[in-house]
N, C-alpha and C positions, 0 to 999 in steps of 0.2 A: 503495498501499498504506499503510493505515495503519497507526502506530506499533504498535500494539496487537496486531497481526498480525508488524512485522516484527517484534515483541518477542519472539512466542510461536513463533514464525518461530526464532531464537533459542536457544528454551530445548526445541525440538526437538532441532537438531544436539545443542547442547550433550548433551542426555537421552542420545543414538544416541550420541556416541564416548560414555561416562561406561560403556553398555553395551557396548562391543569391534561393537558393529555399523556400519558403513560410513555415513555420512552422509550425508542425502537430499541433491536441488539446487533449489536453487535459478536458480528461472531471473529475475533481478534485470536490472531494463530498467539502460539506458546512468545515465539518473537521474530519482531524481523525490519531484515538490513534496511540501512536504504545510506551507500555510503558512509558516512561518520555519525549517521542518528541510531541508534536501536531502539528501536520498541517490544516492550516487553507488556506481559499484561496489566504488571503494576506501574509500569518507569519507563519513560520515555530523557532514555541516556547515549553516551555516547562514546566510542572505542576506548578514547584519550580518558576519558571517565572513568569505566571500568579496569580499567590499567595501571591509571591513583593506587582505586582503590584496590586492588589488588594487591599492587604496591604494601599497599600502607598495611593491608590486613597477611599476608606474608612475611610483615616484621615484627609487624606487633604477635607474629605467630597467634591469630585465627584465623585454626587451617578453617573449618568448616565456611567462613566468608570469602578468606582467601579458592575453598576447594567453591563455589558461588558463583566469584565471578569471569574465574580465571575457562570454568565449560560456558557460560557465556558467552566469551569474546573467540573460546577458537569455535563453536559450533553456527557464531553472528558472523565472524569474520578469519570466512576458512583461506581462504585468496589471503592473506595481509600474509606480510612476508612476516608476524612476528609468532606466526602457531606454534611449529620449532622451540621458543624461551618459554612459550607460554606453558604449551605441553612441560616442555623439564620442571617449570614452576608445578603448574598440579600436579606431577605425578609425585612433587617433593611432597607437595599437601596434601597427598591422599596418606604418602608411606607414613608422613606426621598424626596424621590418624587411628593407623592400625590395620587400613586397608592396603593392606602390599599386596594380593591382587590386581587390585585399580591401576595403584603406581606401574606396578612392572608388565599392564598393559597401555597408558598412556603413555610410558616408554620407549614405550614397543613401535608406540605410530611414529616418535620421531625417526627412526635410524630406518625403520621401510619406507615413509611417505616420504621422508626428507635427507636422505644418504648423501648429500651434498655440502646440508647445511652445519654451519659449524657445527652446534650441539648433539651434530649427531650421534662422535666420537666415545662422548658424555655422556651420554643417551647406552648403550651399547655394555659401556661395565657399572652404570648402575641397575642393568635390568641384571647385568650380572649379580652381583652382589642383591640384589630381589629372587631371584631363578636358587641363588644359593639357599636364601631362606624358606622362599619355597616346600624347598627340598623337590623342586623339579631340576630330574639327573639330567634325563636325556635333553629338555632342551641348554640347561647349562654348559655341556658340550657344546651343541652347537652355536651356543652363542662366543663362545671360548674359539672356535674358526675361525667366526666375523672377528672376532675382537684384534687377531692372532693378521685375518689375511688382510686389515687394509696397514695403508702403505704408508698410514701420518703418523703409527704411535712409534712413541720413547719409549722408554728403557723401565717406566712404572706403568704402562700400559702393557709393555709384552710379559713385563712380572703377574699381573691382574689377567691374561686370557691364556699363560702357560698355568698354573691357578685353577684356573676357571675351568678348562678343556679336564685338567689332571684329574679333579672333583668330580668331574662328570662322570668318568671313565673309571674313579676307582668304586660309586657309589653305584655302579652299573655292572661290577664284582668282575671288574675289568682290571689289573692291580697294573697290570704285567702293563701292559700299554698305558698307562695312565703315566707311570715310573721314570721313563725318560723325561713330559713334563714338568710333576713337578719340583725332581731337581734341578734341574733346567735353573725353570724359577725359583727355586731356592742360592744354584749359584750366583744367575744377577745378581739375587737380589743382597749377595753378600761380595760382591764385584763392586757394585753399586755404593754400599752403604748406605742403602732404603732403613732397614730395619738396624740398625746401631744401635736405636735408643733403647730404653728400659719397655714402653709401649708396640705394638707390631704394631702399622699399617693392617687396612683387612685382606688391601693383597699378598701378606706377608704371615699371618692368620690362615689366613687360608691356609695358603699356601702349608704350614704347620699341620690344616689338621689333616688335609690329605696324602701328606706324609703318616699320620699317628695314622688313618687308618686302614693304606695300606699297612704300615704293618699287624694292623689288631686283625687285617683279611689273613693272611701271611697263618698271625700266629693259633688262628685259629680255624682250619685249616689241620692243619695237626689232628690225628686227632688217636683215643686211646680207647676207642673197643670198633672193630673185636683187639686184643691185648696184644701190640706187635713184641719181635721177635730185642729189640733194641730201645724197647721202651723207662726205661734209665735216660738214655742220647733223644727221646723224642721230649719227654718233657722237661729238660736241659734245656734244647729249645726255644721249643715255647713258651718258658719263663723269657727269656732271656729275646725272645720277639716284646715281649707282652710289660720288659720295661721302659724296651726301647719306646711303645707303641707313648703310653707314660709319658714316657719327657718328654715327644711332642705334642702329646695333650697339652698336658704342666705351659711349653711352652704360646698356646695357641689361646692357653686364662687371657693371658695376659696384653692380647691381645686391647685397643683403642673401640670394638665396641661389643659391649657386654656379653651381646647375643652368640661371636663363636665360642665366650666361655661356659657359656650353658652348653651350648652343643658336644664340650671339647667334659667336661664336669660330667655327666650325661652319661656320656660314650667311655668315659674311665671307669665306676662303675657296673656299668653291663659287660665289661670287659670281666673284669675282675666276678662277675657273678656266672659270667659262659666259663670261666675254669674252673670255678671249685665244682658245678655242674657238671663237668668231665670229667672228673677229678671222682666227685664221689661215684660215678655210673663203673665207676673199671669193678668188675665180677671177683667176688673170690679168687686166688686160684686151689685150683684145682688141687689141690693139697690139703683143702679146708674143707672135711666131709665133715664132720658135726653141725649142726646150728648153733653148738654154740662157738667155734671156732669161726662161724659164718657173719654167727655179729661181730666179739672179734674183731674181724677186719673192718664192717659197718662205719662200730664206734671205732679203731684206727683212725679210720680213712678219713671220718664224718669230726674227732676233734684235734688229726692234725691240717686239713687242710678250712678248717672252719676260719685262723682267719684273712682269706678267702674274700667270704662275705661278708665280716668288719670290717676290712678294707673298702669292700668298693659297698658300704651304707657309711659309711663313710665320705666317703665325698657324695653319694646323690646328697645328704645333708645341710655340703656345705655348699651344692649347685640347690638345691629348693631353695635356702637359700637367703642365696645372691638373684634367683628367680624372684623374688619377697622381694628383695632390698629394690629393685632394681623397676619392677611392678609387670616383668616378662609372663605372661602368657602366652606363650608355644607354646609347641608341640613336646618340646624341648620342657619340657618344666616337670610336662603332663605325668608323659612317661617317664623323666624320676621319679616323680610320683609312686605314679602305679608300680616301677621295680622297685621303690621302698618296701610297698604293702607285701607287695611279694616276698618277699630277698624276708623281715621280716615274721614276712606265715612260714615261711621255709625254716627261718633257725628255732621258731617256735616249736613247729614240729623234728624237726631231726635232736632236739633233746631230749622232747618227749619218750622219745623213739627207745635213744640208748638210756632214759629211765625207766624201763620196763629192762633190762637186761638181770644176766644175775653178776655182777659187779658195778662197784660203781664208775662216774666220769672219769673221780680225782686221780683211780690208778689206775686208768688208761691213760692218762693227763705225765702221771711219773713214764710208764712205760717208753712213752714219746718221747721225753724228753732224755731217757739211757737213749737209749740209741741214736739218738739225736748230740747225743757230746762223747756218742762209743765212736761215730762218725769223722766228726770233727776230729776227735785226737789221731783216728785215722789220718786223716789228709795235715797231719799240722805234721813238719819239719821235727825232723831227731834232731 
């Protein structure tokens, strides 16, 4: 509707009211763009006014107001050269509101619809962090390819691209294919001193998390049922990989974005839980013929490796406390709460089972300590 037609409509309404007749209905679209003017159901404004309102809302962290103004700008002025900039700001506002799926879809429009805009490269980087948060691993790998395929990226962008593609691959179970990307990214971050401080940038935290996931995957690939002939070697290798994974997860906790710390904390707790489960699942040896012998083996294995459950629980407690402190309500925090409840129940059931046996838990614990001391003595140099 042109301004002249709009003025005539307003005049008709005023004339009708003045004559005492009913005002004729005006079917107004949600918004109408006419060069500089934008007409909505509630106001007549301009792109300049809306842009100023959006900027003020962003500066004041009034995210809902920013979303309203920017959404209207984008839909009413699709040919405006500032659309990529508006979309980036709209994506940021959605993210601050916790609507990360909308944030991801919004920044995706920037690099898909405006591949040559100055905002296209940062839009790819921002989309990568959102895909990781939303655990969209296939899309994460694909966005990593897009970042690395660009000719205008610097070392920091390359670090982000390598970590993005590597993490996407390892989370899809392709840790061997992910390894070169993650190791190259870590090497580049070391050479450029990008993570020289105590607080890790997101790109490096992602790499550290990816390395930890690789080691966790490799560790948990080692199974003990059926019992292998080289059980002790496999126990030692899995323990070594577990400790290496924990070290990388601990590095991730230093991320500037606490969400990565929550992810890492949950994974450490889960890793200890899985290790305890696999060890406790080892069946009694063939020499254990009687029920009592089998009960002793059960008690020995569960008491000997109970500390793994306790370590996992401690890590989950820290993760849940972190989530409460920063207001993180992501799936990782909910998983931590669920895992904690299940592990506590498992621990109670284990103790109740051992309490029914015809021997005391304290005696089993003393026997374990005696055996461990004897083994340590054998290893000590004479």
